[in-house]
N, C-alpha and C positions, 0 to 999 in steps of 0.2 A: 553753637554757643548757648549755654543754659541761661535762663533769665529767672530772676527771683519773682516771687508772687506779687510783690508790690508793683512791678512793671505792668503786669496784667490787670491788677486792680485799678491802677491809675488810668489805663486805657478804657476799662469798663466804666469808670466814673466820668471820664471826659466825654465819651461818645454816647453812652447809654444812660448816664445819670444814676447808676446803681452803685451802692457802697460795697456790695459783696455778691459773690456768685451764689447760685442755688444748687442744691443737691450735689451731683458729681461734676458739675460744670468745671470747677477749678481743677479737679484731678485730671480731667480730659485735656484741658488747656495746657497744664504743665507737662503732661505726658507727650503730647504732640510737639510742644515747644522744645522739649528735650530730645526730639528726634526719634521717638519710638513709634512704630506702627501701633495704632490705637483703635479699638472698637468701643463706641459709646452707645449704650442702650438707654434711650430716654423716651418716655411716653409722649404722645401728642400734647403739645403745649408745654413741654418741659424745658424749652429754651435751647434747642439744638444749634440754631444758627450762631449763637454767641460763642459756642465752643470752637468754631473755626474762624469766625470773624475777628475775635480778639487776638489770637496768636498770629493771624495773618498780618495785623497791623504792627505787632511787636517784632516780627521777623523780617529779614531782608528778602526782597524778591516778591514773586507773585504766587498767590494761592490759587491753584486750579480747582474749581468746584464743579463736580460732575453731578448733574441732577436731571431727571427725565422730564421735568415739567417746565414748559416755556413760561406759563403764567407765573410760576414760583420764581423763576429767574428774573423776570421783569419786575416783579413786586419787590424782591430783595435788593436788586440793583437800584431801583428808585429810592427805596428807604435808606440805603447806604449813602447814596449821593446827597440826600437831604441832610445827612449827618456830616457831610463834608468828607466822605470816604471815597476814594477813587475805585470805582467798580464798573465793570461792563459785562455784557453777555453776547454769546454767539449762538444763533439758532436759525432754523429754516426760515426763509423769507427775506434774509439779508442778501444784498447784492454781493458779488465777489469783491468789489471795491470796498464796501462797508466792512466785510470780514477782514480784509487786509489791513485797513486802517486800525481796527480794534486790536488785531494781533501785533501790529507795529507799535501801538501804544504800550502794549504789555512788554514788548522787547525793550523799549527805551525808557521804561520806568514810569509810564503814565497811568499804570493800573496796579492796584494791590490785590484785587480779587477778580478772577476771570471765570465766569460761569459758562459751561458748555454742556451740551447734551451728550449722552454716551455714543450716539450715532456719529457725532462730530469726530470722534477718535479714529474713525476710518478714513477721514479726509486727508489726502496727500498734502494739500495746502496747509492744513492745521499741523500735521506732523512735521512738515518742513520748518515751519515757523517755531514750533515748540522747542526745537533743538537750540534755538537762540534766546529763549526766555529763561531768565533766572528764576526758577521755580523754588518756592520755599517748602511747600508740601502739597499733597493732593488730598482733597476731601471728596469722599464718595457718599452722597446723600441717598436716602432710600436704599441702603446697602443690601437689604434682603432681596432686591431684584437680581443680584448676582447668583443667588443660590437656586440651583435647578430643582431643589426639593421644596422651595418656598412657594407661597401662594401667588406670587406676582413676578415670576421669573421673566426676565427680558434678555434675550440673547445678546443684544448690543452691549450689555454690561460686561460680558466676557472679554471685550476689547481692552478693558482697563488694565488687565495683566500685561498687555503688550506695552502700555505706557510705562509700566514699571521697568521694562527692559531699556527703554530710552532714558529713563531717569532712575538709575539703579540705587542711588544713595538718598533718594528723597522719601521721607516717611509718608504713610497713608493714614488718614483719619476716616474711618467708616462709621456712619451714623444710621440708626434705624429706630423706629418706634414699635416694631412688631417682629420679634424673632424668638422661635423656640430654641431649646438647647442644640438641636441638630443643625438648625440654620446658623446659629452663632458659630459653631465649629466650621461649617462650610464657607461662611463669609471669609474667615481668616485664611482658610486654605486657598480659596479662589483668588484672594487678593495677595497671596504669597507673603503673609506676615513673617517677619524675621523671628518673632517669638509671640506666643499668645499674650494678649494684654487687653483685658475687658473691664470696662467700668459700667456699672449698672445703677440706674436710678430706679427706685421702686415703681412698678407700674400701677401701684395702688392710687386711686383717685378718691380721696375721702369725701370730697364735696359732690361726687357723682353717684346718684342712686340708680342702681340697675334693677330693672323690673321686667319680668316676662309675664305677659297677659294672655292667658289662654282664652280664646274667643272664636266663636263660629261666625260672628258678624264683625269683621275687621273695620268696615267703614263706619259703622255705628260707634264702635269703641274708639276709633280715631277721632271722630267728632267730639265724643265725650271727653277724651283726655285733653284735647286742644282747647276745649271750653273751660277746663278746670285749671290748666297750667298756662300762665301768661308768658309774654316775652317772645323773643325771636326763636324760630323753630326750623328744623330740617326734618323732612319725611323722606326716607329712602324706600325706593321700589326697584323692581328688577327690570322692567321693560319701559321703552319709550312711550308706548301707548298707555300703559298704566299710569305713567308720569302725568300725562295730559288729563286723563280721566279723574285722577285724585285731585289735581289742582282745580278742575271744574267743580267737583263735589264740594270742596272746601269753600270756594267762592260762592257757590249757590247757597251755602249755609252760613253766610256772613263772615267767613274767615278770609283775610287778605292773603292770597297765595299766588305764586307763579311756579313755572317748572323749568327744568334744566336737564339736557342730555346731550350726548356727543353729536347727535344729528342736527343740532341747531346751527345756524350761521353764527360766525364769530361775533358779529355786532349784536345779535340777539342775546348771546351768552353774556357779553359784557354789560349790556343794558340791564338784564335781569339780575345779574350778580350784584351790580352797583345799587339797584333799587333795594335789594334785600340787605346789603351792607349798610345802606343809609336808613334802614327801618321804614322805607316807604312801602315795602311789602313785608309782611310778618313771616310768612311761611315759604320755604323753598322746598318744593317737591322735586326729587332728583334721583337719577340713577347714580351708580358709583363713579360716573364721570365728574361729579361735583364734589369739591371739598378739599382735595390736596392743595396745600399752600394757601388755603383761605383762612386768613387770620381775623376772625370775628370773635372776640373773647366773650361776648355776652349772650351766646346761644343758651337758652334755658332748657331746651328739650330736643333730643334727637329720637325720632320714632322710626323703627324699621317695620313698615307695613308688610314687606316680604322678607323672608328669612334669607340672609346672605349664606354663601356656601363655605365660609370658614370663620373660625374664631378670630383670626388675624384681621380679616376685613371688617368684622363686626366691631372689634375692639378699637380699630383705627377710626371708623366712622362714628361710633358712639362717643369716642373721645373728643369730638369737636364740640361737645356740650360743656359749658362751665369752665372755659379756659381762663375766666377772670377770677376763679377761686370761689365764686359764690355757688349756692346750692343749685344743682341742675339734675336732669333726669335723662336716662337712656332706657327707652322702652322697646321691647321686642314683642310684636303681636304674632301669636303663633296658634296654629291648629294642626290637626292631623293631615290636612291637605299639604302643608309645608313639607311634611315627612315624605309624602309621595313625590312631590315636585323635586325635592333635593336628591332623592335617590334616582330619579329619572335623569338628573343632570349628569350623573356618572356615565350612563349610556350615551347621552348626548355629546359629552365632551370626549369620550373614548369609544367611538363606534367600532364595530367589528372590522378586522383588517381587510376582509373582502370588500366591505363597503368603501374603505379608503382607496383600495385599488380601483374600484369602479369610478370614484370621483376623479382619480388621476387619469384614467382613460378618457373620461368625458371631457376633462380639461384639454387634453390633446386634440380631441375632435372639435372643441369650441374654438381653438386657435389654429386648427388645421395643421397639426404637426405630425409628421411621420415618425416612426420608431427610428432612433439614431439622430434625429435633428433637434433643433431648438436651443442648443447650448448657448448660454449667455444672452439669450433674447429676453426682452421685457415687454409685457403687454398690459394695456389698461384692462381692468377687469370689472365687469358688472355682475356682482354676485346674484342679484335678484333675477336678472335675465338668464344667467347660467342655470339657476335652480328651476326656472320656468321651463327652459328648453329640455333639461334632462330629468325633471321631476324629482328633485331633491328638496328636502326641508333645509332652509338656510342654516339653522343652528348646527345640525350634524355635518352639513357640507363645509361650513367654516371650520369646525373642529378638525375635519379630515385635512383641510388645507394647512392648518397649524401643525398637525402631526407630520405631514409631508415636508413641511419646512424644517421641523426638528430632525427629521431623518436625513435631510440634506439634499432632497431632490429638487425642491423649488424654494423660493422666498415669497411668502405671501405678505405683502406690505399693505396692511388693512386700510390705513387712512393717511396716505402720503399727501401732505398739504401742498398744493400749488401756490404760486405767489400772486399778490396783488399787482396788477399792471395798468399803466396809463399811457395813452397817446393823445396829444392835443390835436383836435380836428380843426381848430382855428389856427391861422398863421400867426406868427409873432406880432406883426403889425396890427392885425385885427384884434388880437388879445389886448394890446396896449390901449386901443381906442374904445374898448368895451366899457360900458357904463351900466349902472343899476344892480351890480352885484352886492350881496350882503357882505359886511366887513369880514366875517369868518371865511367866506368864499375867496375874497381877495387875499387873505392871509395864507390860505392853503396854496393858492396859485403861486404867490411870491415864494413861499417856502420851497415848493417843488422846483421852481426855476433856479433857485440858489443851490439846491442839493444835487439835482440830477441834470445830466446833459442828454441831448438827443431826443427830447420829448416831442419835438415837432417832426421827427424823422420816422420813428418807429415806436413800438410798445416798449416801455421801460419798466423794469421791476422796481416797485416802491415799497417803503416800509411805513406803515401807518403810525407806528409808535414814534419813529424818528420825526415824521412830519408833526406829530403831536408835540414833541419836545420843542420844535422850532416855533410853533404857533400858540402854545399854551392850551391846546384843545385835548380832550380825552380821545382815546382810540376810536370809540364808537361815534364821537362827534365828527372826527375826520372822515370816517366812513360815510356818514350822512351827507356831509358837504360834497364829497366826491360823487355820490349818487345824484345830488342836485345838479352839479356841474355837467354830469353825464346827460341828465334829462334836458338841460339847456343846450346840448350839442356843442359845448365849449371843448369838451374832451370826451374820450371814450375810456370808461373805467371798467376793467374786468376784475371783479373781486376774486379772492382766493377761493378755491374749492377743494374738497377732499376726494381724491380719486384713488381707489385701491389698484394695486398693480400685482402682477405675477411675474416673477423673474426665474427663469430656468437656470439653476446652478449646475445641472448635468444634462447631457443629451437625454431625450425621451427614452425611457426604458420600456421593455415589455413588462406589463404590470405583474406578471407571474414571477418576475425576478426582483420585485421590490422587497427590501429587507428593513424591518423595523426592530432595532436593537432593544433589549430589555430596558435600558436606561431611557429610551424614548417612549416606550409604550407601557409595558407591564409595571415597571417601577413607579412611573409617574401616575399611572392609574391607581396603584395601591396607595400612594401618598394622598392623592385627591380623595379617595374613598375614606381614608382616616380623617381628613379634615371635615368631610361631610358628617361623619359619625360624631366628631367632637362637637360641632355646633348643634347637632340634634340632641346630644346628651345634655348640653348646656340648657337647651330650651325645655327639655322634658323632665329633667331631674327635679325632684321636690325635696325640701327639707335641708338643702345644702346652700350655704351663703353664695350668692352669685359672684361677688367679688373674689372669694376664695377659689371658685371654679376657674375664673379667668386667670388669676395669678398663677394657679397651679399649672395651667396649660403652658405658660411661658417659663416654667421652671422656678417660680418664686414661691417659697413656702410661707404660708401665713397661718398663724395659730389663733388669730382672732377673727370672729365674724364681724362684718361691717355694721350690723345692727339696724340697717335701714332699707335693704333690698326687700323684695316681696317674700323671698324665702325666709329671711330673718324675722320679718314681721309675722309670718305664718307660724314660725317656731314659737315666738313669744306668745302669740295668741293661744296656741294649744297648751303651752306650759301654764299660762294663767288660768286656763280652764281646768287643768288638772289640779292646780293649787286651790282653786275655789272649791272644788269637790272635796278635797281633803280637809279643808277648814270646816265645811259644812258637816262632814262626817264626825269631826271632833266635837262639834256643838250639837249634834243630833239628840243628845240626852236631855235637851231643854234647860240645862243649868247654866249659871254664869261660870266663866272660866277666867283664870288669870291670863293676861296677855302673854306672859312668858311661856305658856303651854304651846304657843304656836311654834316655838323652837323645835318641837318634836316633829313638825311636818318636814319630811325628808326631801326638801327642794331648796334651791338657792334662795337666800333671804330676800334679794331684790324682787324675785318673782312672787314670793309670798306677800311681801309688802304691797305690790301692785294689785294682787288679787284681793287682799284685805281692803284696800282703798276702794276698789270697785264695789265690793259687797256693802260697804258702809254708805257709799254714794247712792246705791240702789235701795238702801234701807232694808236689806235682807238680814242684817244683823246690827247690833248696837254696841257702842264702846262707851263705858262710863267709869271714870276714876280707876283706870287700870284693869278693868274687867270687860270681857266681851261675852256676847250671847245672842241667841235668837230673840226676836221682839217679845215673845211670851215669857222670857226669863227675867224681864225687868218690869 
């Protein structure tokens, strides 16, 4: 059933307080609301979530939202609930009973938006329940992840096409902030669009000034920039070690900084992220693990101390600055060392095939698997130990494991998260007689006893967010309380940890028989090389507007320079210099000239006006009653 635009506007006003949509939001909302497969291209901060949340409320049934980020799921669900909207999420760490309850709520009308990870689409339980859910439409966030030629391909996204077979008449809304023309076509193909239908919001960010700073001393330049530009900041680096070093450098020089990377404990991530959000810490130094789904609108500057390996990654990360619409800066620090490092990444990410075969053989020795064995077996995997034993460098070895995964021989699950578990060491009676606990400790104990059974018998999987909802505590506060109760020997708390796994999808082959299709190796290597070349061209080109370079990469034609990037400023400076020279040549005869004679200077009048103003300010010439000349002419 089609709905008129007033229905959507009334929902927007009621729940979000806005009188009108922005950009292409309304076109996307009306398209998916009319049952059309739809692709929305919107830059970071463009308001993607509204395009599926509004029609979800207008339509009968449940909107399934597929997104790869647990943090984003939790954040959006919390914000929706605060607005009085029925939303829930299913992600790793929930018990089977919790998953069933949330799915049952969706079946019986207690949910309007159901967030799931792409990996969940493989779950038999989820698929069985999905058949009974009245689905309104499917939203695929970060849709570029489905494209094998994209910069952030994730194999789990390919499962979305299988959901379409279960729900053949339900439309799909795909959303992304980073897509080249090739990726746009592939998204629609992979998601089996009934017909092409794309709505684009310009990727131009008029309030964001792009700057490339060529420097041999990046640390000195970083300190200089951060001392000149105030406000909240993000500094992106490539490695975890560099992350920590830069944060220490900034703190040693009077700048308030912390750091964030994938290797930190969840509680540390939460605490640091919250301190930065609350402006208790000014600067977040981070790897690319930080930022997705982080809605902090007042970031004034994003600095890339290390050059990323694609325009897509740079554009997305830089776009986290200035989402409040106020002036902000995106700065890339660059030198020739970056060129060398980026080109080395090609060899690191696509090692020679004989090297990949060697890694495959060593893996079998590591797990003591004979040729012909190992099918469907899963092993915990310690990459560092593996590399130490067989003398591999971790970066190349990990790349080989990913290529073996794409070729279908194994599944390398890099960071499968185990769950938080608790077992009460005190008996129930001893627990009730306990005195001297802090109020928050008692709250957590009571909440767990109400939510979970069997805590006195064995270890039980718990959900820190769910306990937080029952106690009013934040996730990291629940974690701290559980650690305290563990230290008091009231319970034993085993925090979640990330443990990589190797799963053999085929019996172990003789490595000589391993086959790597072109689509797995040569084609992907070629695409990766093109992305490296594109970001190098962006960093090294001079005299071309940075904004225009970025927009052109995403297939958007722009006829105007931004006028504020380093390239535009350099162009203006040179043009003013040329105009000054021509003015001085005109006046070189030492006579007075009528101001109208400047019209003969063959340059744009705004440039001539600025050059003239500079010369007058510097008293290199004079202007009296409509006539100009050198000082000696008057």
